[in-house]
N, C-alpha and C positions, 0 to 999 in steps of 0.2 A: 504494500500500500504506500503510495507516494502522494504528496500534496498536489491537488489539481485545482486550477483556477477557473472559475466560471463567472462570466459577466452577468449579474442578475438584472441588468438593464436591457440585455439583449435577449428578450423572451421570444421564443418561437411564436409565430403568428397564431397558430392553431390553438394555443393555450389562452388566447385573449378574445377569440371570436364569440359571438353571441351564443352559439349552441353550447360551447364549453361552459360559459357562464351559467346557462340554464341548467346544465347537468350538475354543476357545483351547487347551485341554489336548491336543486331537487334533493341532493344528498343532505344538505343542511336542514332542509325542511323535514326530511324523513329520519334525520339523525343516524344515518348509515350510508355507506357508499352505494351510489347508484351506478351499476355496472355500465361502463362505457370505455371505448378505446381511445378517448380523446387525448390521453397522456402519452400514447405511442403512435401518434401521427408521424408521417414521414419527415416533416421538418424538425420535429422533436428528436427523432432517432438520428437523423443526419447531424444535427448540431451536437448532440451528446457524443456521437462517434468521433467527431472532430475534436471536441474538448478533451476526450479521454484517449485520443490517438488510437482508437480502435481496440483498446484494452479494457478488461474488466476492472472496475473500481476496486475490487477486493483482491483478487488473485493475480492481477497484472498479466493475464494471458490475452493474446489476440482472439477476438471472438466474431468479428464480422467485417465485411468490406462493402463499400458503396461504389458501384461501378456504373458509370453513365447516368448518375442520378437515381439509380434503382438499388434498393437494399436487397442483397442476396439472402436467401433462406439460410439461416445459420443458427448456432446455439447462443443467441443473445436476447436480451430483454431489457426493458426499462424498469428499473427497480425503484421502489419508494423507500427513502431513508426512514421516514416514519410510516409505519404500515397504514395503508388506506382503509383497512378494516376498522381501525381505531380512530385515526385522524382523518375522517372522511372528507373534511373540507379542504384537505391538502392533496387530494388525489391528482389535481391538475396544476399544482404549484411548481414553478420552475426550480426553486431551490430545494425541493424535496425529491427531485428526479435524478437518478444515477444511471450510469451505463454499466451493465452487469451481465455476466454469463449466466446461463440457466442453472448451472449447478450451484453457484454461490447464492443465487436468488432462491432456489428451492430450499437450501439449507437455512438461510436466514428467515425465510417465510414471514410470519407475523411477530417474530421475537424482537422485543425492544425494551430491554430492562432499563429502568430509570431509578436514580437514587431518591428523587422526590416524586410526589404524586403526579400522574400524567395530567397534562393540560386539558381542560374542558372548554369546548367551543363557546365563544361569545361573538356577537355581531361586529365588534370592532376588528375582528380578524380579517374581515373582508378587505380592509384597507391594506395596501402593500402585501397582497396575498402571495406574491412570488418571492418574498424575502423575510420570512419569519423564523427560519431555522435557528439563526444565532440567538435570537431573543428567547425562543423556546428552550434552547440548550442551557441557557443561563438559569432558567427556572427549574427545569426538570432534572438536569445533570444526567444525561443519558450515558450508558456504558458503551453503546455502539459508536465506533469511530466514524466520523464523516470526513473523508480525505479532502473535501472541498473547503474545510474549515481549519484543519490542523495538520501538522507534520509529526509523524511518529517515528522517523528514521532512527533516532537515538534510543528508541525503546524496543527495537527488534533485535533478535538473535537468530542465527541459522546454524544448527549443528547437523552436519552431513546433509544439508538441504532442508531439514525440518525446522519450520518457523516456530518461534516461541517468544515470550516476553515475561518480564516480572511485573509489568504494569497491569493492574487489574482490568482496566478498560480495554487495553490492547489484547490481553489474553481472552477476554470475553468475546471480542470481535473475531479472533482467530478460531475459537472453539465454536462459536455460533455459525460462522460461514464455512467451517471445516477447512480452513486454509492449510492445515497440516495433513490433508488427505494424501494418500500414498502417491498418486500420480504427480501431484505438485512437488512433493518432497523429492521424488526421483528426478524431475526436470531441473529443480534447483541444484541438486547434488551434481548433476551433469555439468552445470555451469561452473561450479566450484572445482570439480575434478579436472575440467578442461584447462582452467587457469593454472592449477597446480602442475598438470602434465607439461604445459608449455614452459613454466618456470624451471622445472626439474630437467627438462631437455637442454635448456640453456646452461644451467648450472653444471651439467655433466661435462660440457666441453668448455667450461669456464668463460662463458659469454655473458655479457651484460643483459639482464632480463627486465630492466626498468621500462623498456618499450612496451612490454606486455601490459603493465599497469597503466601506461599512457593510453594504450588502445582501449583499456577498460574505461578510462575516464572519458574517452571519446564516445564509447557506447552509452554512457550515462547521459551525456549531453544530447544524444539522439533520443528524443522523446518517443520514437517509434520502436524502441528496444523493449523486449519483455523483461520482467523481473529487475527493474531498475533499483528497487529497494535492496535487493540481494547484492547487486553489483556495487552499490555504495558501501554496503556492509563489508564486502570483500576488500575494498580499498582501505576502509578504516581499520580493518583488522588483519591486514596482509602479513604483518610481522608474526603474529600468533599463528596464522594459518600455515605459513611456511615452516615455522618451527615445529609444528605438530605433524607436518607431513614431509 
């Protein structure tokens, strides 16, 4: 999970059209989410894909491509940070929508643990409906990390590819979205092993291996690279990694 920046003033048009407003009002009137695909219209999906560079907000894997303006059928979905089943008035709110793979979405489901009592709707919420997340977070103190609002790079560890943390909120997010699932651990371990292999091959013939870490830094600057959080961790911990291997 890396910090992602979203412009809350650049709201996709479909989230502000009259029909979407009607569906929101219907949900508010019924005090429950009125099923509608308004939050996953093409302009919403395309903009989220661009913001997240085609990667899942949680596991950082590539999940979908947009070709010639058309979204390919793939394992992606628009995820609600705060579950629409509970926070029904936020189902079409721009700051509540994340780009996510189906697996992380399914694991997260409607789980949203908070330190304080969940917010209850009041009519004032209709104002600035696309930018309430920060305000709500200050009140509720949620355990689920929102990468659009905070960086957690210094709270992550990777042991043989397995992601972990001593931070309670980060650990909750990892466990809730199953970010330590086997296939992810194996892919991350492969990245670590590849770096170690390249370094060892250079050391074997007494060659300078600093260029390997320079290339890793280049990968990190390329936002279209998978597992950037892991690559940053490798750079920050390269001395320990090399000593242990």
